[in-house]
N, C-alpha and C positions, 0 to 999 in steps of 0.2 A: 717355415720351420719343419724340421723332421725329427721326430723322437728316435733316438738311437738305442737307449737302455735306461733301466731304473738301478738306482743305488739305494741301499736301505741304510737309514741312520737310526740307531737305537736310542741315544741319548743326546739332546732330548729326541722324543719320537718324531720321524719325518722321512720323506721319500725325496731323493735327489733325482732330477730329470736331466739326462745328458742328451742334448739335442744339437742338430746342425742348422745353422743359420747363415746364408750367403757363403757357404764353403768354410765356415768357422765352427769349430766345436765349442759349445757353451753349456753351462749348467744353471739350473734354478732349483730352488727347494719349496716343496709342499711341507709347511710346518704343522704338525699335528700335536701341538702342546696340551691340548685339552683331551687327548685320547685316553679312554679308560677301558678296563677290561669288558665292560658292559655296554660300550658304545655301539649304537646301530650301525653296523659297517655299511649296509646298502643306502641308508640315508646319508651317511658321510660321503660315500662316492658321488652320489648326485650333486651334493654341495660342492665337491671338488671339481665336478665336470662343469658346472656352471662358471667357476671362476678360472679354470685352466683349460684352455683350448687344446693342448697337447694331450690331454686325457679324452680319447674318443671311446666310443662304444666297443671298439675291438680290443681295447686295453683293460676293460672293466675287470675281467678275470684276474688278470695280473695284478692289478691294483689291490683287489680284494684279498688276495693271497698275501700280498705284502703287509697289509693293514693287520691281517690275522696274525702274522708272524710277531709284528710290534705288540699286539694284544698278549700273545704268549709271553713275551719277554717281560711284560708289566706284571704278570701273575707268578713269576718264578718267585720261590721262597727265599726270604732274606734272613734266614735264622742261622747263618754260618757264624762259627766261633773263630776267631783269629788266634793264632799262636806264634811264639817267637820262632822265626825262620832262620835268621842269620844275625849274627852280631859282627858288624863290620868295623875293624880298627882302621878307619879310613883315613885320618889325617893325624899329624903330630900335634896339632892345636885344634881349639874347638871349631865345629862346624858353624856356618852362618846360614845355609839354605839348602834345600833338596827339591828336586823335580823329576817326574817321569816323562819319559816320551808317551805317545798316545796309547800304544798297545801295553804299556808297562813292561815291555821286555828289557829295557835298560833305564837308568836313573843316573842323575849327576849330583854331586855334592860340591859345595864351596866351602872354604875354610879360611881362617886366620893365618894359615901357613902359606898363603899366597897361591895355593894351587886349587884346581877343580880336578875330580875324578869321575870317570864315567864307569859304571858298574853294570854287570850283567845280573838282571834280577833273579834268574833262575838258579845260578850257580854261586851267586855272591862274589864272584871274582872280579878284579879290577881289569877293566879293558883298555883304558887309556888314562894317563895322567896329563892334564893340561897346564903346562907350565909356561911362564913368561910374564905374568903380573909381578909387579914390585911392591905390592902392598896387599892388604886384606882383600880377598875375592868375596864381596858382600851379596851380590845378587846374580841370579843366572836364569835362563829360560831355554828350552826347546823350541824349535819352530813347527810346534804341532799344527796340523796333524801330520806333517811330512816326517819330523823326527830326525832329518839328516844333518841338521846343524843346531849348534849350541851358542848363545851369546852370554858372556860374563861381564859383570861390571865391577870395578874395584876402587878401593881408596886411592889408587895411583892416578886417578882422574882419567883413566882410559877404559874403554870397552873392547872385548876381543871377539871375534867371529871364529868358530872352530868347526871342522867336520867331526860329528858325532861317530862317523864310521871309521875314520882313520886317525883322529887326533890332530889333524893339521890345522895350523892357524891361518885362516883365510886373510883376515884383515884386523888392524888394530885401529880403532876409532879414537882419535885424538882431538881435542878441542875444548873439553871442559876445563875449568879452572879450580875445580874442587871435587871431593869424592863423588863417585857415581853410586847411587843407592838403589836404583831400580831400572830394569830393562824389559823390554817386551818386543816380540815380532808382530807385524801385522798378519792377518789371517792368510794373505796370498804369499807370505814369506819373501816379500821383495823389500821390505823395510824393516829397520830396527830402530825403536825409540829408546832413548836413554834419558834419565832424570837425575839432577845432581844437587849437590848442596850449594852450587854456585847460582841457584835460583832459576836456571834455565832447563829446558829440555831439547833435546836434539834428534832429528830423523836423519838416518844414515841409509844409504843403498847397500843391500846384501850383495848385489853383483859387483860393484865397483870399490865399495868401501869408503866412497865419497860423502861429504856432507850434503844432505838434500835441503834441510830447513833448520833454522836456529828459532826455537820458540822462547821468546823473552816477553815477560810480563808480569810474572810473580814477584813478590817483594820478600820472599823468604824461601827456605829450602823446598825443593820437590821431592816428596817421598813416594809417590806412586804415578805410573803411567799405564794407560790401558786403552787399546784400540776397541771400537765397535765392531760387530760382526761382519760388516762390509768393508771395513778398513779405511772408510773415507772421513773418519773422525777419530780424534785422540783426546782423552781427558787427562789432565795432569792435577794432580792433588798436592797442596802445599802447607807449610806451616803458617802462611799468611791468613788462614783460615778460609780459603777459597779453593774452588775447583775450577779450572779453565777448560772450555771446549774448544778445540782447534781443528779447522779445516786442513786436512792432510795435504791436499793438493796445492793450496795456495800459502800455507803456513800462517795463516791469519787466525787470530782469537776471535771465535764467532760469539762466545757468550761467557760470562763469569757467574758462576753459582755462588752467590754470597749469602750467608745467613747464619753460619755457624759462629760461635763466640769464642772458639779456640782452635788450636792447630787440628788439621785433617790428619787422619791416621789411615784412612783407607777409602778407596773410590773405585767402584766397578759398574759396568753395563750389565743388565739383564740380557737374556739370550737374544731377543729381537732388538735390542739397543734402544727400546722406547723409554726406558727408565734407567736413571742413574742413582745409586746408593751411595751415600758418604757416611763414613763414620768419623767421629770427632773427640778430641779430649774434653769438650764440653758435656760429655755423658750421653750425647744423643747420636741417632741415625736419622739422616734426611733422605727423602725420595724425591727425585727431580724430574720433570718432563724434559727429555733430552732435546726435542724440537724447540720448545719455547723458553727452556731454561728456568722455569717456574717451579717452586717448591711445592709439591702436591701432597706431602705428608712429613710428619715428624714423628719418629718412634722413640718414645721416652720409657723409662723404667729402670735403667741401669743407675746404680749408685756411685760409679767411678767411670773412668775414662773408656770409651768404645775404642778397642784397638783394631778390630777387624770386622768387616761385613762381606757377606757372601750370598749370592743367589743360588737356589738349586737349577738344575739344567734347564728346566722349563721356564725359569724366571717368575714363578708363582710365589714362591716362599724365600724368605730372607733369614739368615742367622747372623746375630751380632755377638762378638766376643768382647769381653769387658775385663778391666783390672779389678772389677768387683768380685772376681772368681766364678762369675755366672755367664751363661749364654742365654739368649732369648731368640725364639723362633716367631716370625711374624708372617701373616698373610699379606702378600704385596698388594692385593686388591683392596681389602678392607682395612689394612693397616693395623689390625688387631693382633695382640699377642697370643699366639697358639699355646705355647708352653715355655717353661723355664728348664734350663739344663743346670741343675744345682748338684754339687758334689765336690768340685775342685776345691783344694785348699791354698790357691795362689792364683795370680792373674791369669786369664786365658788369653794367649796372644794370637791363636789362630783357630778358625773353625770352618770346615768344608763339609758340604753335602756329598753323599756318595752319588755316582751318576744317575741311579735309579731315584734318588730324593728321598729315600726311606730312612737313611741313617745319617748321622753327623759325627765326624771325627774331630775331636778337639786337642790342642796342645797347650800345656799349662807349665807355669813355673813351679808347681808341686812335684815336678819330676815325673808326672804321669801323663799319658794319653788316655782318652776314653772314647767310646762308642755309645751313642744314644739313638733312641727311638725318635725320629724326627717329628712324630705326630703327638706322642705322649710325653717326651721328655724323660722317659725312664732311661736309666744308665744301664746298658747291656753288657758292657765289659770295661773293666779297668786294666789298662795296659801298663805294666811295671817293668823296670829293668834299668832305665836310665839313672845315671847318678848325679845329674844336674839338670837345669831347667830345660824344658822343650819349647822351642819357639816356631817350628815349622812342621808342617804334616801335608800329606797329599795322598790321594787315591789315584790308582791306575784307572784306565777308560772303562773297564769292567766292574770296578770296585771290589776286586778280589785281593788286591795287594794295597798296603799303604806304608 
C-alpha cells in the first residue's frame, strides 16, 4: 500500500487516507470522534501510528498539522445570530419536505402540488422544477456528499431519480403498490432505498434504474429507511412496532429489533454504525447494538409520542423530539438526560444537531423553529414568520444556513 494524500473531514473530526493498493485507488478513515481542543496531539499521533501502518514517521508533521486544524475548527465561536434571509413562495400547495446538498449551495423542496423545486441558496432563485409525479411528493433526498442527484418519493407509488444540475429525470422506479413515504441513497450513491405504505422496502440501482432487492418482512407500513455508514446494512422502521436490519448484498433480514409497544416514528444509525436509535409512539427512545440486535438502553421521560430521534455528528449525543412539546438531550454512553428543551407550545416533529454538535434546531406545530444550546437546553433564538406548522428543518454542512 502507498499513501497518496490526506483529506480532512471536519464533521465529525477525521482524516481520510487516499492510498494505492494493487493499482487501485482506495480510501480509509481515521475517525477522531473524541478529539477536543485540549487533546494532546503528540500522544494522539503515537496512538494513530500504532493502529495505522500508512502513517509513518515521515508523515508525522503532516498529521500533526491536520489535527491542529481540526482543533481550531472545534474552538470556533458559535454565537452567531440567524436572520430571515429569503421568503420563497415555493409552491402553490403546502410543502412536505426540504433537504440541502452537502455544501448548502442548493436545496430542494417537495410539495402537495406534485412537484419538487431545486433552489440556489445564495440568491433564493429557483434553479429547476422537477415535474412528472402524479400525486404528492412526500419525501426527497440528495445523494450527499456528491450532491449531483436527487431522489423523490410520491403518493403516486413511484420514486424518481433526477439530475440536480440539469433537472433531467434519469429513472422512474416502479414497483410499489402503495404510497412511498421515505427514500435515501447509500453512501456510495450506487443504490436508492424506498419505503412504502405497502409494507415493503426496495433497493434500486442508480445506474440502471432496475430493482435490485425487494425487502419484505414487515406487517405494517414502513416509514423510515436508513443505510449505515459503509452501506452494507439498511434499517427499515415500521408501524408494526419493529425495526428490521437488512443485509444489502443479499437482501436478507439479519435481525428484527423488537421491544417497542407502539408504532416506530424514527430510526437512525450513529456515525460509526455501532448503535441504532429508535423513537416510538410508546413515548420512548431505545438504543440497540447493531451487531447483536440487543437493546442496550431505553430513554424515558417524554409524556407523549416520540416523533424524531437524531444523533450528533460524532454519535455521542442524542436528541429526541416529542408531541409533548419538548425535546430531551441524552448522553449516548451513559444514557442520562443532559438537558430538556422547553418552550415550544405545540408538538415538536423534528430536531437536528448542527454539524459542530453545539446547537439544536427544532421545528414545531406552534409555527416556530428554535435554536438551543445543546449542553444547557437554553433557547438561544426563536424563529418566527411561518403562518402554519413547521414539520421539517435542516442545517447545511457548515451549520451556517438552515
